[in-house]
C-alpha positions, 0 to 999 in steps of 0.5 A, spaced: 289 195 748 290 202 745 283 204 742 282 205 734 282 212 731 278 211 725 277 217 720 271 217 715 273 222 709 271 224 702 276 227 697 271 232 696 271 236 703 277 241 703 276 240 711 278 232 710 284 234 706 286 239 711 285 234 717 289 228 713 295 232 712 296 233 720 294 226 721 302 224 720 304 228 726 298 226 730 300 219 729 307 220 731 305 223 738 300 218 739 304 212 737 298 209 733 296 209 726 289 212 724 285 208 719 282 212 713 275 209 711 272 212 705 265 214 705 261 218 700 258 224 702 253 224 697 250 218 700 251 221 707 247 227 706 242 224 702 241 219 708 241 224 714 238 230 711 245 234 711 247 239 706 254 241 704 257 248 707 257 251 700 249 250 701 248 252 708 253 258 708 250 261 702 245 265 705 250 267 711 255 271 708 258 273 715 258 266 717 262 264 711 267 269 712 268 266 719 269 259 717 274 261 711 278 265 717 278 259 721 281 255 715 286 260 714 288 259 721 288 252 721 292 252 715 297 257 718 298 253 724 300 247 721 304 250 715 299 247 710 302 251 705 301 246 699 293 247 700 290 251 694 282 251 694 280 248 687 276 252 683 272 247 680 269 245 687 264 242 688 266 236 684 263 229 684 267 224 687 264 218 686 269 215 681 275 217 686 271 214 692 270 208 688 277 208 686 279 208 693 276 202 694 279 199 688 286 201 691 285 197 697 284 191 693 290 193 689 294 194 696 295 201 693 291 205 698 296 210 701 299 212 695 292 213 691 289 217 697 295 221 697 295 222 689 288 224 689 288 229 695 294 232 692 290 233 685 284 235 689 287 240 694 294 242 692 294 242 684 287 244 684 285 241 678 278 238 676 278 231 678 271 230 676 274 230 669 276 223 668 282 225 663 284 229 669 283 224 674 287 219 670 293 223 668 294 225 676 294 217 677 299 216 672 303 222 674 303 219 681 306 212 678 299 208 679 297 203 674 292 207 671 289 202 666 287 198 672 282 204 675 280 205 668 278 198 667 275 196 674 273 202 678 266 200 676 266 193 678 260 191 682 265 189 688 268 195 688 261 199 688 259 194 693 265 196 698 264 203 697 256 202 699 258 198 705 263 203 708 258 209 707 252 205 710 257 203 716 259 211 717 251 213 717 250 207 722 255 210 726 252 217 726 256 220 721 253 226 718 259 229 714 266 229 713 271 229 716 269 225 722 273 221 727 272 215 732 276 214 738 273 207 740 265 209 740 266 216 741 265 220 735 268 227 733 266 231 727 271 236 724 278 238 723 277 243 729 276 237 734 283 233 733 285 236 740 279 232 743 281 226 739 288 226 742 285 227 749 280 222 748 285 217 745 290 218 751 284 217 756 281 211 753 289 208 753 290 210 760 283 206 762 
């Protein structure tokens, strides 16, 4: 049996967006489907003592400049020309992440993730504003009213908590994080290693 590839993500991470955009090509090469798993970065950071790169790089301008260069290289390599850095960053993603769990329940997960990622990192609008968020869902043809009415349902909240706690329990400290079987890889720049590990485990 081929191993599973799992991808823990939060919409607030531009690196998770960039990894998400290259997933279709990776899936095609490997002949498998990557399982996207929402995990709230705020909860992960609180549980692990980690902080966002915006905080950790603030006092190290040369490292921050290098990280931007690496992202530019990744974008150019994979021709991700739609990417736009969101001027409202950092954005509270709690409602978006809860929405992803509701979208699973509504069998709308894939179109929801695509729409929210496009709003965050292609249209680069302030998705922290509920009116903007709802407009993006409507423009994508999603049933916005269902998200207005049910995104804060107790079962939806509990599902996101459970998914986040699962990630933390497996050693996740940020986003994007990938698992091939039980092997974890962190960051968009580890996708080659993800492919190699999948191939190794599949052949074992």
